[in-house]
N, C-alpha and C positions, 0 to 999 in steps of 0.2 A: 865406154864404148865408143862415143864420138870422138874423143880426144885421141884414142889410140887409132882410129880409122880416118882421120881427117884427110889424110892423103889418098884415100880410097874414094873416090867419087862416086862410085857405084853405092856403096854403103851409106854415105852422106845423102845421096839422093833417096835411097830407100828410107832412111830416116825422115827426111823433109817431106816426102810425098806420099809416104805410105803410113810409117808408124806415127809420126807426129800428128797428122789429122785423125787417126784412130784414138789416140790417146786425148787428144783435144775434144774429140767428140764425146768420148766417155766421160771426161770431166765436166763439160758442159752439161751432159744429161743429168748428171749428179747435182750440178748447181741448180739446174732447172727444177729438178725434183724438190731440192731444198726450198727454193723460191715458193712453191706451192704448199709444201708440207710444214716447214717450220713455223709460220705463223700459228696454226693450230697446236704444235707441241709447245711454242712458247706460251700460248694462252693456257694450256693445261698446266704446265710447270708453274707459271707465275699467278695462275687463278685470277687473270684478269688485272692484275696490279699495274702493269706496265703496258698500257694500251697502244702506245707508240712504237714500241720496240720492234714489232713485226715489220713496219715499214723501214725502220734503220737498218734491220737486217736484209731486206730486199735490196735497199741501196747498197749495202756492202758486199752483197753477193754479186752485183755488177762489177764492182772493183775487183773481187775473187775471180771473175773470169777473165778479165783483162791480165790479172797478174798470171793466171794459168797460161795464158797465150805467150806471155813474154817468156815465161820460165821455160817453156818448151823450145825456144830459140837460144837459151842460155848456153847449153852444151857447144852449140856450133859457134857462138861468139866466143866462149872461153877457149876452145880448141884453136881458134884462128887467132888467139891472143889479142882480141879487141878490148883490152882492160880499159884504155883510156876513154873509149865511147861508153862502156859500161858503167864506169865510176862517174864520169861527167853527168850521164843521164840519171843516175842514181842520186848525186848530189842535187841536181837541179829538181828532180822529182821532189826531195824532202823538202827543200827550200820553198817550192811552190806550194806544196801540200800545207806547211805551216802557215804560210802568208794566206793562202786561200781559206784555211780552217778557221784562223782568227777572224777573218772578215766576215765569213759566212756564219760562224757562231754567233757573231753579233746581231746578225740579221734574222737567223732561223734557229738558233739554239743548237741542240745536239744534232739535229737534222742538217745543219750547215756543214758539221764535220764530216758526216757520212757523205754528203754530196761532194764535198772537197775531196775526199779520199777516191771516190768513183771517178770524178772529172780527172784527177792527176793520174790515176792508174791508166785511165784511157789515153791521156796525152802521152804517157810512158810507151803505151803499146804502139801508138802511132809513130813514135820516134823511132822504136825499134823496127816497125815494119818498113818505114821509109828508109832507113839506113840499109836494111838488108835487101830491099829491092834496087837501091842505088849503087850499093858498094859489093854485095856478095852474092846476090842471086845468080848472076851470070856464070859464076863458076860451077853451079850446081844445077843449070838447067837441063831439063830432060831433053835429048836430041830427038 
């Protein structure tokens, strides 16, 4: 839908300022619910054998929220053919995640990997938001 209507500023504005925030709000509501409910479900399923897994899940839910935010920009970035930016950020994201994971695993164990994941997804989200605001947003501003 976005790629078919990238020239239609009105439809892109509708996506960016109406649909996207509603999808994001629904996704975040689900992630927040999971944040509070999943530890109990994990405890019931695992019968207490993995006491630290709920914290790891909660950390990874932060990464999931960041990923959701970025993914809702993806149709616009792809329709505008910002492939070089997307690929560069994805490569940097993976490299930083690997380096940070290796470092934090040595210090914090499995928690370090989850923290590295959350941090790198947050950095990726910030990069997408900055790029959008500096390079793309003025094309779609509401007048």
